[in-house]
GUGU-759656 format. One record per residue (C-alpha): residue number from 1; residue in one letter; chain; x, y, z. Coordinates in steps of 0.02 Angstrom, whole numbers. Each point is the difference from the previous one (the first is absolute). Example, Ala and Ser with C-alpha at 12.3 -4.5 7.8 and 13.67 -1.06 7.14 Angstrom:
BEGIN
(1 A A (615 -225 390))
(2 S A (69 172 -33))
This chain:
BEGIN
(1 M A (-326 -541 1778))
(2 M A (58 130 127))
(3 F A (140 127 4))
(4 S A (73 37 171))
(5 G A (121 126 74))
(6 D A (18 164 92))
(7 P A (-156 106 -35))
(8 A A (98 163 -10))
(9 V A (68 52 -168))
(10 R A (183 34 30))
(11 R A (92 146 -75))
(12 W A (114 -111 -103))
(13 D A (-154 -82 -74))
(14 L A (-50 168 -71))
(15 L A (176 33 -62))
(16 D A (-2 -170 -83))
(17 I A (-152 56 -99))
(18 V A (58 173 -54))
(19 S A (171 -64 -52))
(20 V A (-75 -99 -145))
(21 L A (-24 79 -173))
(22 D A (-109 -136 -76))
(23 V A (-189 17 23))
(24 D A (-36 -187 12))
(25 S A (139 -24 127))
(26 V A (-65 146 104))
(27 L A (-174 -73 7))
(28 E A (65 -176 33))
(29 R A (107 57 148))
(30 A A (-139 111 70))
(31 T A (-128 -140 -1))
(32 A A (122 -123 77))
(33 I A (43 122 140))
(34 A A (-184 44 29))
(35 A A (-49 -183 14))
(36 E A (145 -41 115))
(37 R A (-20 147 119))
(38 T A (-189 -16 20))
(39 R A (-3 -190 9))
(40 A A (-133 5 -138))
(41 Q A (-74 -166 -51))
(42 G A (-16 53 -182))
(43 L A (20 146 -118))
(44 V A (-61 61 -168))
(45 L A (98 131 -99))
(46 T A (-94 83 -143))
(47 L A (65 122 -129))
(48 V A (-120 137 -54))
(49 D A (17 52 -181))
(50 E A (-6 180 -57))
(51 P A (-167 57 -70))
(52 A A (-8 -8 -189))
(53 P A (23 167 -91))
(54 G A (-166 88 -21))
(55 G A (-81 -92 144))
(56 T A (-109 85 130))
(57 D A (34 18 184))
(58 A A (-149 -112 36))
(59 E A (78 -148 -87))
(60 E A (77 -133 112))
(61 P A (184 -29 -46))
(62 S A (37 -178 -51))
(63 S A (109 -105 113))
(64 R A (86 -168 4))
(65 I A (64 -108 141))
(66 L A (189 -8 1))
(67 S A (41 -105 153))
(68 V A (-97 -119 114))
(69 R A (59 -88 158))
(70 G A (-93 -108 124))
(71 M A (-147 -34 -119))
(72 D A (-32 -48 -178))
(73 A A (-41 117 -144))
(74 A A (-187 -33 9))
(75 E A (-6 40 186))
(76 A A (101 159 -30))
(77 A A (-119 58 -136))
(78 A A (-151 -39 110))
(79 L A (76 99 144))
(80 R A (29 152 -110))
(81 E A (-176 -11 -68))
(82 R A (-74 -6 176))
(83 L A (101 150 57))
(84 G A (-27 102 -159))
(85 A A (67 178 18))
(86 S A (-25 5 188))
(87 G A (139 98 85))
(88 L A (61 82 -160))
(89 R A (-63 172 49))
(90 G A (-6 129 -136))
(91 G A (-93 -103 -128))
(92 P A (49 -57 -175))
(93 G A (101 131 -94))
(94 A A (38 103 157))
(95 R A (160 -3 100))
(96 P A (-24 -132 135))
(97 E A (56 25 178))
(98 Q A (153 -96 57))
(99 D A (-71 -56 166))
(100 V A (-17 -185 37))
(101 S A (-181 -59 18))
(102 R A (-66 -134 117))
(103 L A (-132 -101 -91))
(104 G A (-106 -148 48))
(105 D A (-17 -152 -113))
(106 R A (-182 -51 19))
(107 A A (35 -173 -69))
(108 T A (130 -47 132))
(109 G A (-32 129 136))
(110 R A (184 41 3))
(111 E A (81 170 -16))
(112 V A (88 58 -159))
(113 L A (125 142 -13))
(114 R A (-9 98 -162))
(115 V A (164 89 -38))
(116 P A (-8 120 -149))
(117 V A (162 35 -93))
(118 V A (-21 176 -70))
(119 V A (120 66 -132))
(120 G A (-20 182 -46))
(121 E A (-184 34 -20))
(122 R A (-66 -175 -27))
(123 L A (-20 -168 83))
(124 Y A (138 -111 -69))
(125 A A (-25 -159 102))
(126 D A (-116 -70 133))
(127 L A (64 -122 133))
(128 L A (-121 -105 102))
(129 L A (64 -87 157))
(130 L A (-108 -137 76))
(131 A A (-1 -5 191))
(132 P A (94 -134 95))
(133 P A (-94 -143 85))
(134 D A (-53 104 150))
(135 G A (-104 104 -123))
(136 F A (67 177 26))
(137 F A (155 107 -26))
(138 D A (85 96 139))
(139 D A (-5 190 -3))
(140 D A (188 0 -15))
(141 D A (-19 -106 -158))
(142 V A (-115 127 -78))
(143 E A (114 147 40))
(144 S A (156 -84 -62))
(145 I A (-81 -63 -159))
(146 A A (-65 175 -38))
(147 A A (180 61 2))
(148 L A (49 -146 -109))
(149 G A (-135 45 -127))
(150 R A (58 180 -11))
(151 V A (182 -49 -19))
(152 T A (-47 -128 -133))
(153 G A (-89 136 -99))
(154 V A (157 108 4))
(155 A A (110 -148 -48))
(156 V A (-115 -46 -146))
(157 R A (4 180 -60))
(158 N A (190 2 5))
(159 A A (10 -167 -90))
(160 L A (-122 60 -133))
(161 S A (103 159 -26))
(162 Y A (160 -101 -18))
(163 T A (-84 -123 -119))
(164 L A (-70 144 -104))
(165 S A (173 79 -17))
(166 E A (72 -167 -55))
(167 R A (-139 -25 -125))
(168 R A (28 173 -71))
(169 R A (184 -41 -22))
(170 E A (-47 -163 -85))
(171 S A (-124 89 -114))
(172 L A (140 116 -58))
(173 E A (109 -151 -41))
(174 L A (-142 -81 -97))
(175 A A (-33 162 -94))
(176 A A (184 8 -45))
(177 A A (-12 -177 -70))
(178 V A (-142 57 -112))
(179 D A (106 148 -57))
(180 R A (144 -115 -46))
(181 S A (-115 -115 -99))
(182 I A (-25 131 -137))
(183 R A (182 23 -41))
(184 P A (11 -37 -186))
(185 P A (-18 -123 -75))
(186 F A (-151 -57 99))
(187 L A (-167 -88 -24))
(188 L A (-167 61 66))
(189 S A (-12 -156 107))
(190 D A (154 54 100))
(191 P A (-72 151 94))
(192 L A (-170 -83 16))
(193 T A (79 -153 80))
(194 R A (100 110 119))
(195 L A (-163 89 42))
(196 A A (-89 -164 40))
(197 E A (146 -62 106))
(198 G A (6 163 96))
(199 A A (-187 -3 34))
(200 L A (15 -180 62))
(201 R A (136 45 126))
(202 M A (-80 161 59))
(203 S A (-174 -71 24))
(204 G A (46 -171 72))
(205 A A (-121 -76 -124))
(206 R A (-7 -178 -63))
(207 T A (-4 59 -182))
(208 A A (24 167 -87))
(209 V A (-35 27 -185))
(210 V A (-14 145 -122))
(211 V A (-159 -23 -101))
(212 Q A (-99 90 -132))
(213 V A (-182 -24 -48))
(214 A A (-12 -7 -189))
(215 T A (-141 68 -106))
(216 D A (-94 -159 38))
(217 P A (-49 25 184))
(218 D A (5 -187 31))
(219 R A (186 -10 -41))
(220 V A (139 50 120))
(221 D A (178 -6 -69))
(222 V A (140 -30 125))
(223 S A (151 98 -58))
(224 A A (119 -43 143))
(225 G A (-10 -94 163))
(226 A A (91 -57 155))
(227 G A (-42 -141 119))
(228 V A (-121 -82 -123))
(229 T A (-1 -183 51))
(230 D A (-178 -64 -14))
(231 G A (-162 14 -97))
(232 V A (-84 112 128))
(233 L A (59 155 -93))
(234 A A (-103 -29 -157))
(235 R A (-159 -35 97))
(236 T A (25 150 113))
(237 L A (35 119 -144))
(238 G A (-155 -64 -87))
(239 A A (-103 40 155))
(240 V A (66 179 19))
(241 T A (11 49 -183))
(242 D A (-130 138 23))
(243 R A (101 77 142))
(244 V A (161 -11 -101))
(245 L A (-82 82 -151))
(246 A A (-71 139 109))
(247 A A (170 31 79))
(248 Q A (81 3 -172))
(249 Q A (-125 131 -60))
(250 D A (-22 114 151))
(251 G A (171 -20 82))
(252 E A (-72 -49 170))
(253 G A (69 -150 95))
(254 F A (-106 -133 85))
(255 V A (6 -129 139))
(256 V A (-129 -141 -6))
(257 R A (-21 -171 80))
(258 H A (-14 -152 -111))
(259 R A (-22 -165 91))
(260 E A (153 -25 110))
(261 L A (99 141 -83))
(262 T A (12 188 10))
(263 V A (22 75 -173))
(264 W A (88 168 -7))
(265 G A (12 100 -161))
(266 V A (105 154 -34))
(267 P A (-14 78 -175))
(268 L A (145 63 -102))
(269 D A (-20 181 -52))
(270 P A (110 35 -152))
(271 E A (-26 132 -133))
(272 H A (76 -94 -146))
(273 A A (42 -177 53))
(274 F A (-83 -159 60))
(275 H A (-171 24 82))
(276 G A (-33 -140 123))
(277 V A (-27 -47 181))
(278 V A (116 -81 127))
(279 V A (-104 -137 83))
(280 M A (59 -86 160))
(281 L A (-77 -154 81))
(282 L A (19 2 189))
(283 D A (-36 -148 113))
(284 G A (-153 10 110))
(285 T A (110 7 156))
(286 H A (78 162 -63))
(287 R A (-57 160 86))
(288 G A (-37 78 -168))
(289 P A (83 159 -63))
(290 S A (18 137 129))
(291 A A (9 186 -35))
(292 D A (190 -13 -1))
(293 D A (-9 -149 -119))
(294 R A (-109 98 -120))
(295 E A (112 152 8))
(296 L A (161 -97 -29))
(297 L A (-62 -111 -140))
(298 G A (-95 143 -82))
(299 A A (160 104 -6))
(300 F A (97 -149 -69))
(301 V A (-128 -32 -138))
(302 R A (-6 185 -45))
(303 H A (189 0 -15))
(304 C A (-8 -152 -114))
(305 S A (-130 88 -108))
(306 L A (120 146 -22))
(307 V A (141 -121 -43))
(308 L A (-105 -84 -133))
(309 D A (-49 169 -71))
(310 H A (183 51 -4))
(311 A A (45 -159 -93))
(312 V A (-134 30 -132))
(313 L A (47 183 -23))
(314 Q A (184 -47 -11))
(315 H A (-43 -128 -132))
(316 D A (-101 130 -97))
(317 R A (141 126 15))
(318 Q A (125 -123 -70))
(319 H A (-111 -28 -150))
(320 A A (-24 187 -23))
(321 V A (189 31 7))
(322 L A (30 -141 -124))
(323 A A (-131 67 -120))
(324 A A (73 176 14))
(325 D A (174 -65 -37))
(326 R A (-62 -92 -152))
(327 D A (-87 155 -64))
(328 R A (155 107 30))
(329 I A (116 -123 -89))
(330 A A (-118 -14 -147))
(331 R A (-14 189 -12))
(332 D A (188 25 10))
(333 L A (34 -130 -134))
(334 H A (-130 72 -115))
(335 D A (40 184 22))
(336 G A (190 -17 11))
(337 V A (80 -156 -71))
(338 I A (-118 -39 -142))
(339 Q A (-8 179 -62))
(340 R A (189 17 4))
(341 L A (27 -163 -95))
(342 Y A (-131 47 -125))
(343 A A (85 166 -31))
(344 T A (167 -88 -25))
(345 A A (-76 -116 -127))
(346 L A (-71 147 -96))
(347 K A (171 84 -6))
(348 L A (85 -157 -62))
(349 R A (-133 -29 -131))
(350 A A (15 180 -59))
(351 G A (189 -18 -13))
(352 I A (-13 -158 -103))
(353 R A (-124 78 -119))
(354 S A (110 154 -26))
(355 G A (154 -106 -37))
(356 E A (100 55 150))
(357 D A (134 -118 66))
(358 T A (-67 -91 152))
(359 G A (149 -114 19))
(360 G A (-90 -146 -81))
(361 H A (-101 -35 154))
(362 G A (-156 100 -37))
(363 D A (-111 -142 -57))
(364 E A (54 -108 144))
(365 A A (-30 141 124))
(366 V A (-173 28 -70))
(367 R A (-41 -184 19))
(368 E A (67 -6 178))
(369 I A (-92 155 49))
(370 G A (-159 -68 -77))
(371 D A (21 -160 99))
(372 S A (32 100 158))
(373 I A (-157 101 -26))
(374 R A (-102 -159 -22))
(375 D A (77 -75 157))
(376 I A (-30 155 103))
(377 R A (-178 15 -65))
(378 G A (-27 -179 56))
(379 T A (68 45 172))
(380 V A (-113 152 9))
(381 F A (-148 -106 -48))
(382 E A (36 -125 137))
(383 L A (24 139 127))
(384 E A (-159 89 -54))
(385 R A (-96 -161 22))
(386 G A (89 -23 168))
(387 R A (-163 -49 76))
(388 S A (12 -156 -108))
(389 A A (150 -44 107))
(390 S A (-104 43 152))
(391 L A (-138 -125 31))
(392 R A (-74 114 131))
(393 G A (-5 141 -127))
(394 D A (-83 -113 -129))
(395 V A (-133 -49 127))
(396 L A (-34 183 41))
(397 A A (-10 40 -186))
(398 L A (-126 -140 -29))
(399 A A (-104 60 147))
(400 R A (-6 175 -75))
(401 E A (-40 -74 -172))
(402 Y A (-154 -88 68))
(403 E A (-61 146 105))
(404 P A (-117 67 -137))
(405 V A (-71 -174 -32))
(406 L A (-28 -43 183))
(407 G A (-58 173 51))
(408 F A (129 10 140))
(409 L A (187 -23 25))
(410 P A (48 -171 69))
(411 A A (102 4 160))
(412 V A (177 -66 -28))
(413 R A (120 -63 133))
(414 S A (168 -88 -14))
(415 W A (94 -97 133))
(416 G A (183 -45 -2))
(417 P A (133 28 -135))
(418 V A (-118 -27 -147))
(419 D A (103 93 -129))
(420 S A (169 -69 49))
(421 L A (-44 -185 17))
(422 V A (-134 -30 -132))
(423 P A (83 -42 -169))
(424 A A (-59 87 -158))
(425 E A (-83 -156 -72))
(426 L A (-104 -27 157))
(427 A A (-43 186 9))
(428 D A (-68 -10 -178))
(429 Q A (-107 -149 47))
(430 A A (-63 89 156))
(431 T A (-58 152 -99))
(432 V A (-95 -113 -120))
(433 V A (-85 -85 147))
(434 L A (-43 167 79))
(435 R A (-73 66 -162))
(436 E A (-112 -153 -14))
(437 A A (-54 16 182))
(438 L A (-41 186 -15))
(439 S A (-94 -34 -161))
(440 N A (-107 -130 90))
(441 C A (-33 124 141))
(442 A A (-54 132 -125))
(443 R A (-109 -114 -107))
(444 H A (-76 -121 125))
(445 A A (24 45 183))
(446 G A (-100 161 16))
(447 A A (123 48 136))
(448 G A (11 164 95))
(449 R A (178 -32 59))
(450 V A (148 -98 -66))
(451 E A (163 -30 94))
(452 V A (161 -60 -82))
(453 D A (143 -69 104))
(454 V A (167 -64 -63))
(455 A A (123 -78 120))
(456 V A (167 -90 8))
(457 E A (10 -109 155))
(458 D A (88 -162 44))
(459 G A (61 -31 -179))
(460 W A (-172 24 -80))
(461 F A (-78 137 -104))
(462 T A (-186 24 33))
(463 L A (-130 108 -86))
(464 W A (-168 28 85))
(465 V A (-149 87 -80))
(466 T A (-145 26 120))
(467 D A (-168 76 -45))
(468 D A (-163 28 94))
(469 G A (-111 -48 -146))
(470 R A (-132 -133 -15))
(471 G A (122 -145 0))
(472 M A (8 -146 -119))
(473 A A (-157 -94 50))
(474 G A (-117 6 -148))
(475 S A (107 128 -91))
(476 D A (46 0 -183))
(477 V A (187 4 30))
(478 P A (76 -104 -141))
(479 S A (96 -149 62))
(480 S A (122 13 -145))
(481 G A (80 155 74))
(482 L A (28 -83 168))
(483 R A (60 -157 -86))
(484 N A (131 101 -94))
(485 L A (58 82 162))
(486 R A (12 -170 85))
(487 T A (99 -67 -148))
(488 R A (122 146 11))
(489 A A (25 -32 186))
(490 A A (24 -187 -24))
(491 A A (129 29 -137))
(492 L A (101 101 126))
(493 G A (-20 -128 140))
(494 G A (-136 98 89))
(495 D A (-187 -4 24))
(496 L A (-158 104 -14))
(497 E A (-132 9 137))
(498 V A (-166 91 -18))
(499 Q A (-114 13 151))
(500 S A (-176 68 7))
(501 A A (-133 4 134))
(502 G A (-131 98 -94))
(503 R A (61 170 59))
(504 G A (157 25 -101))
(505 T A (141 -99 -76))
(506 V A (181 -24 47))
(507 L A (119 -57 -138))
(508 Q A (172 -60 55))
(509 W A (132 -37 -133))
(510 R A (159 -70 77))
(511 V A (163 -62 -77))
(512 P A (173 -40 72))
(513 L A (146 118 -34))
(514 D A (137 -133 -7))
(515 R A (-62 -110 -141))
């Protein structure tokens, strides 16, 4: 295959390149013009990836062939291997020169032009042009193609700048979507799903999920996801569990290769909310995350962490305000209304005993006031035990109750409108289940940490109790307790699931809200 035409690169050819604001289109037009104006018999365009963070200057940047003409992929790869880094003066990690190099292909004896496309301080792309049938390029070809390479570098830089500004605008829109997702009432899955969708769009990945490694290091829980269409996700997460756990603990992201995929992880960094990692699966043809990619997605994930923290603190504040109101009402009733009614009753009783005329209504007034006092006392009692009407408060109280027995305070988290949507009967059942679970942890697990989560999501109430004890294998945990918990769940249309892998136990008690 041969491209023919005038060997001189015309001015409007260069204008045609710089007028485009899409990187792929810039490179496509530049290669087409280069091949046409030099009458090259073939070309190979290769993109050079940025060095990974923390790499040394001596490391060779990875690269991938983007476009091939006039030969097949195997021939293109062989040509690049034969030429190596010849003509890329400056060496790996250094700023290469922009001059075109004349190289000889020892396999064919023909000349090859190497045209570096330099953007900023690094080699962005490498274009190889295979000589026409006569074997050599004209000097005019070399000079004109050198100008083309320099102009292409400028055009790529402009296109990258435009693309970056558009991506920043998009990231702001995606962050705003996360903000809107926590307008009450909301479920925890809402902001996490918006986070996964935003990461998918910003990274160009095949799949993006928000995951958390449980106490059992062999278990990865997917909390939200976008673009999940096949079974590759589970296998890939299983292969990179150690990296996900490390990111979750030390707050450092990672980029690793797994088979034909690039796996990119960015950890959430909240103070009070969900601790997890955003994991993206990128196709092998993807360049991998650049410095700009890392900066943009890192800022987006940090923003989402703050949003989740805000949601948790807002939830806690609402509970604190509610508890304060209950205490104030109870105090006002006790110190004001009850004392005043009690004094009135005493006056009426004293008048009756002294024989004074009370209009014939004294006895009735005493009875009514007595009834009122009993009613108000009942109201005060209900308000004082307001945490009985707050499932979250009951869970916190149980955690504090078992602190002396366990030797530590269990961590408690709640997700969604637990207090407003869980009916009183179900809340009573949940506290019984939690008491049994904490008792088992104290008597049998030998745990150093216990986590309690209660959640209302998708019409279900779920209670999780997770410990890092010795698990159930070979333990003396009585089956009757678990059988009772399973019976309670079944009676409410739900189920009980207990999982153990020898390094802790996860109890999940789940029942529907709309029975």
